[in-house]
N, C-alpha and C positions, 0 to 999 in steps of 0.2 A: 132486517135484511134477511135474504135467503141463506141457506146453509152453503157456505162457500166450499166446504169439503167436497160436495156433490156437483156444485155448478162451476167451480173454478173462478167464478166472479159474481159480484153482486153490486147493486147501485141503488142510489136514491136520486130521483129526477129533481132538478132545481125548478124553480117557480117559472122560469121562462119557458120550460120544456124543451129548449134547444141544447142544454148541457145537462150533465149529470155528475154526481160524486160517486166514485166506485172503488172497490177493493178487488184486486185480480191476483190470482196465483198462477205460477208458471204452468205451461204445458209445452212438451217437445224439446225444451232446453232450459238450463238454469234451475232445475228443480232443487239442486243443492248448491249453495254458495256458503263459504266460510264466514264466520263471524267478522273476521278482519275485512273481508271483501265487502260485506254489507255495511260495516261501519264506515268504510272509505266512501261508499256510495252516499251514505247519509252526511258525512262531513263535507261532501262536495256539493252541498245544497246551493252554494253561490259560485261554484267553480266552473271551470271550462267544460269538464266532462258532463256535469249536470246540465249545463246549457245545451250541450250536444244531444244528450238523451232526451231532454224535453223536446227539442225541435223535431227529432226523428220519430219519437213516439206519437207526437201530435200529427205528423204526416201519416202515419199508419192509421190513426183513429179517424182521420179526415178522408179516407179513401172514398173515391166517388165524386168529390167535389170538382165541379167543372170551372176550375181556374188554375192558372200557372203563375199567378202573382204571389210570390213568396211573402212579400211584405204585408199584403192584404190578409193572408192566411194567418200570419203571426199577430197581426193587429186585431183581427176578429176574435182571436182566442188568446188575448193578452192575459186573461185570468186563469188560463189553464196551468195547472201545477202538478208536479209529480213528486211522490215521496216513496221511501223504502223502509220497510221494517223487517227485522229478523225474527222469526218464530221457530219454535222447535220443529215444526213440520216443513220449514222452508221459508223462502223469501215471499213477502207480500208487497205488492206495488199499490200505492194509494193515488188516485187520480181526482183532481178537483176541477170541476168545469170542463169536462171532457165532452166532445161532440156526441150528442145522443144517437146520432145515426150509426155508431158502432155497437149499439145495444139492441136487443130484441127480447121482450118478455122477461125482463129482469136479469138477463145474462149478456155478457159481451159476446158478439159473434165469434165462433170458435176460431175461424181462420185469422180474424184480426188479433185475437189473443195470442195466437202462435207467433204472428208477426211481431206484436209488441215485445215479446220475449226473444225474438230473434235479434231485434235492435239492441236489447240490453245485453244479450250474449256477445254480440260482436264488438260493441263500443267497449264493454268491460275487458274483453280478451285483447283487443287491439291496444288499449291503453296500457294494461298491465304487462302483457306478455310479448308485445311487439315493440312498442314505442319506448317503454321504460325499462325493459329488461337488459338492454345492452347487447342482445344476442345478434342483432341484425346491423350490419354496416351498409347503409343505403347508398354509399358511394360506389358500390360495386353491383353489376348487373345480376350476378349470381344470388347475392344476398336479397335483392328485391324480389326475385322470382321465388326464392325460398319463403320469404315473408308471406307472399301471396299464397303459397301452397299451405302454410300453416294456418292462415285465416280461413281458407276454404275447408281444410280438414277438420278444424275446430267446430265449423258450421255443419259438418256431416254431409258436405255436398259431394265429396269425393267417394265413389263407390267402385272399388277395384274389380268387382265381379260383373259389372254391367257392360253391355256391348257398346260399340262406338255409334250412339244414336241421339246425341244432343245437338240439336240445331239452334244456333244463335240467330234470333230475329232482330235486326235493327231497323229503325224508321222513326219518323216524327210523331210527337204526341199531338200536334196540331195539324192533323190530315182531315180531308173532307170525308163525307159519308161513303161516297163510291170507293174511295181508297181504303177506308176502314173495312167495308164489306169484303173487298178483295183479299185483305189480310186474313180474314176469317176463313175464307175459302181455301187459301194456301194452307193455313193451319189444319183445317179439316183433312186435306189430302195427306199432310204429314202424319196426322194422328192415325189415319187409315193404314198407314205403312208402319205403325208401331214406333214412330219417331217422337222423341220428347222435345220440348221447347224451352229456350232460355231467352229472356229479353231484359231490357232495362228496368222492367216491373211496373211501368207507369201506364197511362191511357194510350188511346190511338193505336199506332202500329206496334206498340208494346203489349197491348191487351188483346187485340184482334187475333193474332196467331194462337195464342193460349185458348181463347174461347172456342175457335174452330176446332183445335186439337182435342178438347174435352169431348166434342161430339164424336169425332173419329175414334177416339179411344173407347168411348162408351159403346159404339157400334161393334167394335172388335173385342168387346168384353175384356179390355185392358184395365185392371182395377188399380194400378200403381203408376199412372202417368205422372211425369214429373213436369211441373211448371215453375221453373227456376226465375227468380228476379235478382239481379245484381244492380245495386245503386250505391250511392255515396252521399255524405251529408250535405254537400253543397247544392245539390239539386233535388233531394228527396221532398222538400216541402212544395216545390213546384210540380213534381211528378209523383204523387203519392202512389204507393204501391197498390195495384189492382187487387181485388179480392180473390182472384183465381190463383194467384201465386201460392204454392204450397211449400216453397223452399226459398226463403229470403236471405240475402246476404248483404251486409253493409260493409262496403270497402272503405278505407280511410281517405282516399282521394281519387280523382277521375283517372289518373295514370295506372293506378293498381286496379281499378275497376276494368279498364280496357284490357289489361293483362289477364284478368280473371276470365274475361270472355273467351280470349283466344287460347288459353291454356286448358279451360274445361270443355269448350265446344269443339265439336268434330267438323262442322261446316257452318257457313254464315249465309244468310239470305237478308238482302237490304231491300226495304220498301222505301217509297217516297218519304222525305223528311226535310229538315231544315239545316241549320248550322251544325247541330249536334250529330246529325246523320253524316254530314260532310266530314266532320271531325273523325267519325268512326271509320268511314271509308278511307281516308288519308292515312290513318293510324295502321289499318290492316295492310294497305298497299305498301306502306313504308317497311313493314315488318316483312312481307312477303318478298320484297325486292332485294332483301339482304341476300348475298351470294350464298350463304350457308343454308338458306331455305329454298334454293332453287328447285330441288328435287323432292321437296316435302309436299305430299298431297294435301290440299286443303280447299275443298269445294267452296267458291265464292260466286253467289248469284245475285243479281239485282232483278227485281220484278215489280210490276204494278199493272193496273188496268190499262185499257187502251188510252184513256184520257191522260194517263201519266207518261205516255211515250216521249213527249217533248222534254220532260223533266230529266229522264235518263240520257236522252241525246245530249243535253246540256252537261250533265255530269260527266259522260264520256268524253265530250269535247274538252272539258276543263282538265280532265286527267291526262288526256293525250298531250295537251299543250304544256302542262306543268311538269309531268313526270315521264312523258314519252310513251312510245308503243309498247314497250315491254311491260309496262304497268297495265295497259289495256288488256294484255293477253291473260292477266291473272284472274279475270272475272268473265262471267257470261251474263248477258242481258236477255231475259225472257219476258215478253210482254203479253199480258192477258191470257195466260195459260196456266192455272194452278196445278192441274194434273202433271204437266210437263216439268214444272218447277219441283214438284215433290218426287217424281220418278228421277229427275237428274241428280237431285240431292241424295236420294237413297243410293244411287249408283256411285256417287262420289264418296259416301260414307263407307260403302263396301270397300273401295280402294284404300281409304284411310285404315280401316280395320286390317286389311291384308298387309299393308305397309308395316303397321306397328307389330303385327303378329311375326312377320319375317324378321324384323329388326329387334324383336324382344322388347319393344317399347311399351310403356304404361298406356292402358286404354283410358284411364280416368284423368290424366294430367299430361299435357303435351310438353314434356320436359325437353324434347329435341329441338322445339322451335327456338330459333335464335332471335332474341329481341335486344337491340342495341340499347345501351344505357341512355341515349338521347331521347328515347321514347319512354323512358321510365321516370325521368326526372320531373318532379312536380312543377308545373308552370303556374305562376301567379300572375293573373292578368291585371296590369296597371298601365296607366298612360305611357310610362317609360318603356316598359317591357314590350308592349304592343308596337310602339313606334320603332323600336330597336330591332324588330324581326328582320332577318335577312332573307329577302325574296329574290335575290339576283337571278337572272335567267340562266347563268352558267354554273349554278350549283349542282352538285351530284343529285341524282333523282332521290336517293335515300335521305340526303340532307334536306332537300326541298320539302319532301313529304313531311319530315319531323317538324320543320318551321310552319308549314301550312296547317298541320295538326294543331300547333300552338295557337295559331291565328284563329282558327274556328273555335278552339276551346275557350279563348278569350271572349269571343262573341257570345258563346253559350253562357258564360259567367256574367256577362253584361246584360243578358236577358233574364236570368233567373235568381242570381245571388243577390241578396239585399245589400250586402257591403259593396259589391262592385256597382251595383245600380246607383247607390248613394254616391260613389265617386264620380260616376257619369254626370249626375245631376250637379255635382259641385264644380267639376272641371270640364264639362263638355264631352262630346263623344270622342271615342278612340280615333287616332289617326293611324291609317294603314298605308304603308308606302310600298309601291311596286311600280313596275314600269312595263312599257310596250304591251304586247299581247296579253300578258298575265294580268295587267291591270284592267284591260278591257273585259277579259273573261270573268275576273272577280267582280267587276261591276255589274255585269250581265247576270251572274249567278246570284249574287245577293239581292239585286233588285227583283229578280224572279221569286226569291223566297219570300220577300216582303209582299209582292203583289199577289202571291197565291195564299197569304196568310199562314206561311210556314214558320214564321218567327215566334208568333204567339198564337194563342187559341183565336179561331176566326171571329169569335164575338167581341174581341177586344181590339181597339186601335193599337197601332205600333208606331213608335218614334225611333228611327234608326239610331243605334248606339255607336255608329262609326262614320268617318268620312274616309274617302280614299284620296291619296296624295301621290302624285308622280314625281 
């Protein structure tokens, strides 16, 4: 093997040529772990944390794979194994039967190596310092927000000296080529204006803005562009981090992931997507509709190419019917105009910066944003919990948004989480109960997602994981 002191990694290719056995040393995080911490990692070889680490590290190594079938990924790499060794010079990770695509000329690709140890950093920290420490009472909103802050700070994501220039981009992983190219154009315009990009870190609308921003930053000779990816264990195998991400964070669940987006981002752009994007839209609208956030500037744009205009008309119609006109006032839809999107976002971020300066707020973490505890509680999608969701038309807009967010979160889980998919196969599709106009709009919206291939990657067939009941 090559000298790992200089390369940071080394490997031996297996006979098939598709997998390798490798030894990897940290870069960027976790250069130093205590012997006790490493011993715990080793002793967890059959435990829950080791299973979680194996899953997330495999997803990072599998970057670029054109599939969102979690079970297929895990089955293909069922012989993949991760081990840990403590050495005087630091932690060493051993990989068995790792995807060969993560290596080139005897070395692990540097960006992938950084992401591998970002996974290890976050999973270890969350397990030891957040979940087991007893410091955080997740029954209170303030403690959840504080836990999110500590995870992001430990990941070195929070930089107090930077300007308000992080644009969160949401959208589907299963978008068509025209929509993908459009996300790149918007990212390019953002990059030209010195704005940084944060996404869910996967393919499609999560990769396109980052790819475009790299060119914009290069033209402006910006050497330290930030391409932030925020994910969580339940979906990472279906949406492997794309290789452009240079700051990866693994949050413990989808609710804390969503809060991390809105606490660290200064504005949000939504591209076309499916049920995951609908969940994100409803989450953000539910937060912004809280009376305490009425005067808080938070630019929120939706955009896509001309061919996607009908998609946003449908989203707007659904939001208006479910949450009312006040919710529609919280966003702006711009069609087929990347330059206007970037200029509008830049102007909105200037308003955010001025507001935080006047109110002596932190630029790096949106402490002032009020998030109701109903949006922070982890939702486990089961047949019982999905059927019990209250979608009554007389609910307050804030409560309706929270329940609709749970609905779409459940559909995401049924599409990508292997445990939920297995339950669907055993018990049949989820039953969703609604009435009147909301039922009709839900039916129309979900059918449109399926027809447009927004539920799964377009190359794969899709069997609906839900039925609608009035």
